[in-house]
C-alpha positions in Angstrom: 103.1 100.0 112.5 101.0 101.7 109.7 103.2 104.8 109.9 106.3 102.7 109.5 105.1 100.7 106.5 103.8 103.9 104.9 107.3 105.4 105.3 108.8 102.3 103.7 106.3 102.5 100.8 107.0 106.2 100.3 110.8 105.6 100.2 110.4 103.3 97.2 110.8 104.4 93.6 107.5 104.7 91.7 108.2 101.4 89.9 109.0 99.6 93.2 105.7 100.9 94.5 103.8 99.5 91.6 105.5 96.1 92.0 105.0 96.2 95.8 101.3 97.1 95.4 100.7 94.2 93.0 102.6 91.8 95.2 100.6 92.9 98.2 97.5 91.9 96.3 98.8 88.4 96.0 100.0 88.4 92.4 102.9 86.2 91.4 106.1 87.6 89.8 105.0 86.4 86.4 101.6 88.1 86.8 103.2 91.3 87.9 105.6 91.2 85.0 102.7 90.7 82.5 100.7 93.5 84.1 103.7 96.0 83.9 105.2 94.7 80.6 108.5 93.8 82.2 110.5 90.6 82.7 109.9 88.5 85.8 113.6 88.9 86.7 113.0 92.7 86.8 110.1 92.1 89.2 112.3 89.9 91.4 114.9 92.7 91.5 112.4 95.3 92.5 111.0 93.0 95.2 114.5 92.4 96.5 114.9 96.2 96.9 111.4 96.4 98.6 112.3 93.6 101.0 115.6 95.3 101.8 113.9 98.5 102.6 111.3 96.7 104.8 114.0 94.9 106.7 116.0 98.1 107.3 113.0 100.0 108.5 110.8 97.4 110.1 113.2 94.6 111.0 110.9 92.2 109.2 112.8 89.1 108.0 110.4 86.2 108.0 108.1 85.5 105.1 108.8 88.7 103.2 106.0 88.4 100.6 103.6 87.4 103.4 104.7 90.5 105.3 104.1 92.7 102.2 100.6 91.2 101.9 99.9 91.4 105.6 101.1 95.0 106.1 101.0 96.8 102.8 97.7 95.4 101.4 95.5 96.7 104.2 97.4 100.0 104.4 96.7 100.7 100.7 93.1 99.6 101.0 92.4 102.0 103.8 94.6 104.9 102.6 94.3 105.0 98.8 96.1 108.3 98.7 99.3 106.4 99.2 98.7 104.5 96.0 100.4 106.9 93.7 
């Protein structure tokens, strides 16, 4: 599963990766928006793209933010080289 989530992560744009990383740390859309100086609606758009990529590659559909936290958080914690 780690290889699959890493593939999903690396397929994202750099900004989508930033948003996904922050969401995987449990931040809200508003907190992510403030951290990246973008609108919360832009964060929501990036997360929609991230969730679509996850669903296409992993078949994950339930609890998408939870899935991000559960799968991506530990991966980035153990493989910081992916956090680019």
